[in-house]
C-alpha positions as a Markdown table, in Angstrom:
| # | Residue | x | y | z |
|---|---|---|---|---|
| 1 | Unk | 159.7 | 31.4 | 83.7 |
| 2 | Unk | 159.3 | 29.5 | 86.8 |
| 3 | Unk | 160.6 | 32.3 | 88.9 |
| 4 | Unk | 158.0 | 34.8 | 87.3 |
| 5 | Unk | 155.5 | 32.3 | 88.3 |
| 6 | Unk | 156.5 | 31.6 | 91.8 |
| 7 | Unk | 156.8 | 35.5 | 92.6 |
| 8 | Unk | 153.0 | 36.0 | 91.1 |
| 9 | Unk | 152.1 | 33.1 | 93.6 |
| 10 | Unk | 153.8 | 34.4 | 96.6 |
| 11 | Unk | 152.2 | 37.8 | 95.8 |
| 12 | Unk | 148.4 | 36.5 | 95.7 |
| 13 | Unk | 148.9 | 34.5 | 98.8 |
| 14 | Unk | 150.5 | 37.5 | 100.7 |
| 15 | Unk | 147.6 | 39.4 | 99.6 |
| 16 | Unk | 144.8 | 36.9 | 100.4 |
| 17 | Unk | 147.0 | 36.9 | 104.2 |
| 18 | Unk | 146.6 | 40.5 | 104.6 |
| 19 | Unk | 143.0 | 40.3 | 104.3 |
| 20 | Unk | 142.1 | 38.8 | 108.1 |
| 21 | Unk | 140.3 | 36.2 | 106.5 |
| 22 | Unk | 137.3 | 37.5 | 108.0 |
| 23 | Unk | 134.2 | 37.5 | 105.6 |
| 24 | Unk | 130.8 | 38.9 | 106.6 |
| 25 | Unk | 127.5 | 38.3 | 105.1 |
| 26 | Unk | 126.7 | 41.0 | 103.2 |
| 27 | Unk | 123.3 | 39.9 | 102.2 |
| 28 | Unk | 122.4 | 39.5 | 105.7 |
| 29 | Unk | 123.9 | 43.3 | 106.3 |
| 30 | Unk | 121.5 | 44.6 | 103.3 |
| 31 | Unk | 118.5 | 42.9 | 104.5 |
| 32 | Unk | 118.8 | 44.6 | 108.0 |
| 33 | Unk | 119.6 | 47.9 | 106.5 |
| 34 | Unk | 116.1 | 47.4 | 104.1 |
| 35 | Unk | 114.3 | 46.7 | 107.7 |
| 36 | Unk | 115.9 | 49.7 | 109.3 |
| 37 | Unk | 114.9 | 52.0 | 106.3 |
| 38 | Unk | 111.5 | 50.3 | 106.7 |
| 39 | Unk | 111.2 | 51.3 | 110.5 |
| 40 | Unk | 112.3 | 54.9 | 109.7 |
| 41 | Unk | 109.5 | 55.3 | 107.2 |
| 42 | Unk | 106.7 | 53.7 | 109.6 |
| 43 | Unk | 108.0 | 55.6 | 112.3 |
| 44 | Unk | 107.8 | 58.9 | 110.4 |
| 45 | Unk | 104.0 | 58.0 | 108.9 |
| 46 | Unk | 103.1 | 57.1 | 112.6 |
| 47 | Unk | 104.3 | 60.9 | 113.5 |
| 48 | Unk | 102.6 | 62.8 | 110.7 |
| 49 | Unk | 99.1 | 60.7 | 111.4 |
| 50 | Unk | 96.6 | 62.1 | 113.9 |
| 51 | Unk | 94.6 | 58.8 | 114.1 |
| 52 | Unk | 95.9 | 57.4 | 117.5 |
| 53 | Unk | 94.7 | 54.3 | 116.2 |
| 54 | Unk | 97.1 | 54.1 | 112.9 |
| 55 | Unk | 99.6 | 55.7 | 114.8 |
| 56 | Unk | 99.7 | 52.5 | 117.1 |
| 57 | Unk | 99.6 | 50.4 | 114.2 |
| 58 | Unk | 102.5 | 52.2 | 112.8 |
| 59 | Unk | 104.7 | 52.1 | 115.8 |
| 60 | Unk | 104.0 | 48.5 | 116.1 |
| 61 | Unk | 105.3 | 47.6 | 112.5 |
| 62 | Unk | 108.4 | 50.0 | 113.2 |
| 63 | Unk | 109.1 | 47.8 | 116.1 |
| 64 | Unk | 108.6 | 44.7 | 114.1 |
| 65 | Unk | 111.0 | 45.7 | 111.3 |
| 66 | Unk | 113.5 | 46.9 | 114.1 |
| 67 | Unk | 113.6 | 43.4 | 115.4 |
| 68 | Unk | 113.7 | 41.7 | 111.7 |
| 69 | Unk | 116.9 | 44.4 | 111.7 |
| 70 | Unk | 118.4 | 43.2 | 114.5 |
| 71 | Unk | 117.6 | 39.5 | 114.0 |
| 72 | Unk | 119.3 | 40.1 | 110.6 |
| 73 | Unk | 122.3 | 41.8 | 112.0 |
| 74 | Unk | 123.0 | 38.9 | 114.3 |
| 75 | Unk | 123.1 | 36.5 | 111.1 |
| 76 | Unk | 125.4 | 38.7 | 109.3 |
| 77 | Unk | 128.5 | 37.8 | 111.8 |
C-alpha cells in the first residue's frame, strides 16, 4: 500500500514539474480581449458613419479601448 502511495505522489510531483511553473493571469487576458473587441466595434462604427464628428468620437473611443487592452495585457504577465 505504501508503494502505491509513493508512486502516485511521485507521478503527481512529476506532472507538476512538467508544467514549467509559469502561470498567467487569464482574467487580465480576458479583459484585454474584451477591450480589443470593443475597439473593433468602435472602429467599425466609425467606418460606417457619414458624420465627421461622430467618426472622430468613435475613433477616439477605439483608441481608448486599445489602450485599456494594452494595459490589461501588460498586467497579465
